[in-house]
C-alpha positions as CSV (number, residue, x, y, z in Angstrom):
1,M,-51.6,148.2,130.3
2,K,-53.1,145.3,132.2
3,I,-51.6,141.8,132.1
4,S,-54.3,139.3,131.4
5,K,-54.5,135.8,132.9
6,K,-53.0,134.5,129.6
7,G,-50.1,137.0,130.0
8,D,-49.5,136.0,133.6
9,Y,-49.5,132.3,132.6
10,A,-47.2,132.9,129.7
11,L,-44.7,134.8,131.9
12,R,-44.8,132.2,134.6
13,A,-44.3,129.4,132.1
14,L,-41.3,131.2,130.5
15,I,-39.8,131.9,134.0
16,H,-40.2,128.3,134.9
17,L,-38.3,127.3,131.7
18,A,-35.7,130.0,132.2
19,L,-35.0,128.8,135.7
20,R,-34.1,125.4,134.2
21,Y,-32.3,126.8,131.2
22,G,-29.5,124.5,130.0
23,E,-31.1,121.4,131.7
24,G,-32.8,120.1,128.5
25,M,-36.4,119.7,127.6
26,T,-39.2,120.5,130.1
27,Q,-42.6,118.7,129.7
28,M,-45.7,120.7,129.5
29,Q,-47.3,118.6,132.3
30,D,-44.4,119.7,134.6
31,I,-45.0,123.4,133.9
32,S,-48.8,123.0,134.3
33,R,-48.5,121.2,137.6
34,K,-45.8,123.3,139.2
35,E,-47.2,126.6,138.0
36,G,-50.9,125.8,138.5
37,I,-51.7,126.5,134.8
38,P,-54.5,124.6,133.2
39,K,-53.1,122.2,130.6
40,K,-55.3,123.2,127.7
41,F,-54.6,126.9,128.3
42,L,-50.9,126.3,128.7
43,E,-50.8,124.3,125.4
44,Q,-52.3,127.3,123.5
45,I,-49.8,129.7,125.2
46,L,-46.8,127.5,124.5
47,L,-47.8,127.1,120.8
48,L,-48.1,130.9,120.5
49,L,-44.6,131.3,122.1
50,K,-43.2,128.6,119.8
51,G,-44.8,130.3,116.7
52,A,-43.3,133.6,117.7
53,G,-39.8,132.0,117.8
54,Y,-39.2,132.0,121.6
55,L,-39.6,128.2,122.1
56,Q,-38.8,124.9,120.4
57,S,-40.6,121.7,121.1
58,K,-40.1,118.0,120.5
59,S,-42.8,115.4,120.9
60,G,-42.4,111.8,122.2
61,I,-40.2,110.3,124.9
62,G,-37.7,112.9,126.1
63,G,-39.7,115.6,124.5
64,G,-41.0,118.9,125.8
65,Y,-40.2,122.6,125.4
66,I,-36.9,124.4,125.4
67,F,-35.9,128.0,124.5
68,A,-35.1,128.8,120.9
69,K,-32.9,131.6,122.2
70,A,-31.3,132.4,125.5
71,P,-33.4,133.9,128.3
72,R,-31.0,136.9,128.3
73,D,-32.3,137.7,124.8
74,I,-36.0,137.7,125.7
75,K,-37.3,141.0,127.0
76,L,-40.3,141.2,129.2
77,G,-41.9,143.9,127.1
78,E,-41.8,141.7,124.0
79,I,-43.7,138.9,125.7
80,I,-46.3,141.3,127.2
81,R,-46.9,142.9,123.8
82,L,-47.1,139.5,122.1
83,I,-49.7,138.2,124.5
84,D,-51.6,141.3,125.7
85,G,-51.0,143.9,123.1
86,P,-49.7,147.4,123.5
87,L,-48.2,148.8,126.7
88,A,-49.9,152.2,126.2
89,P,-52.7,152.9,128.8
90,V,-54.8,154.7,126.1
91,G,-54.9,154.3,122.3
92,C,-53.8,157.8,121.5
93,V,-50.3,157.2,122.9
94,S,-49.8,153.7,121.4
95,K,-47.0,153.3,118.9
96,A,-48.2,150.1,117.2
97,F,-52.0,150.5,117.7
98,H,-52.4,154.3,117.6
99,V,-56.0,155.6,117.8
100,T,-56.3,159.2,116.5
101,C,-58.0,161.7,118.9
102,P,-59.0,165.3,117.8
103,K,-57.5,166.7,121.0
104,E,-54.1,165.0,120.7
105,K,-52.1,168.2,120.4
106,T,-53.7,170.0,123.3
107,C,-54.6,167.2,125.7
108,G,-52.8,167.4,129.0
109,L,-54.0,163.9,130.0
110,R,-52.5,162.5,126.8
111,S,-49.2,164.0,127.8
112,I,-49.3,162.2,131.1
113,M,-50.3,158.9,129.5
114,L,-47.4,159.3,127.0
115,D,-45.0,159.6,130.0
116,V,-46.6,156.5,131.6
117,R,-46.2,154.5,128.4
118,N,-42.6,155.7,128.0
119,V,-41.6,154.8,131.5
120,T,-43.4,151.4,131.4
121,A,-41.7,150.6,128.1
122,Q,-38.3,151.8,129.4
123,I,-38.5,149.3,132.3
124,L,-40.1,146.3,130.5
125,D,-37.9,146.6,127.4
126,H,-34.7,146.4,129.5
127,I,-35.7,143.5,131.8
128,D,-35.0,140.1,130.4
129,L,-36.0,136.6,131.6
130,A,-32.5,136.0,133.0
131,D,-32.9,139.2,135.1
132,I,-36.2,137.8,136.5
133,C,-34.5,134.5,137.3
134,D,-31.8,136.3,139.2
135,R,-34.4,138.2,141.2
136,T,-36.4,135.0,141.8
137,R,-33.3,133.2,143.1
138,G,-32.5,136.2,145.2
139,V,-35.9,136.3,146.7
140,S,-35.7,132.6,147.5
141,R,-32.4,133.0,149.2
142,R,-33.6,136.0,151.2
143,K,-36.6,134.0,152.4
144,A,-34.4,131.1,153.4
145,R,-32.1,133.3,155.4
146,T,-35.0,135.0,157.1
147,L,-36.5,131.7,158.1
148,R,-33.2,130.7,159.7
149,Y,-33.2,133.7,162.0
150,Y,-36.7,132.8,163.3
151,V,-36.1,129.1,163.8
């Protein structure tokens, strides 16, 4: 699994929205500017996330994007699979995009890659956007405290 630029941007946009959850609509231009994501690329990503049921949008004055469901209900693994495809490092261990290999039953490497896929999925399918927000806020507080000691 490798997270593409599109996947990175999608995650950053969702985290940006999640950090403002409950505050109303967020305009695409704000996300683009604050996260450094090109507007045209962000527009495509937000439409994909909206089509998948993660976001809602409203156009016009006071419009923007908002979550269709709570950040606590959106798992990191779901988003990565939506944007970048399977988590499996090789096709013969993928659940959704399995590629048959003649050595599947006897391949030691496949066994290791299956473990990698399972551990990766275990982590990513249990971390939600609210967890990431908690970690983000924690990192920000730690940095602030650290700076105070050096000032």
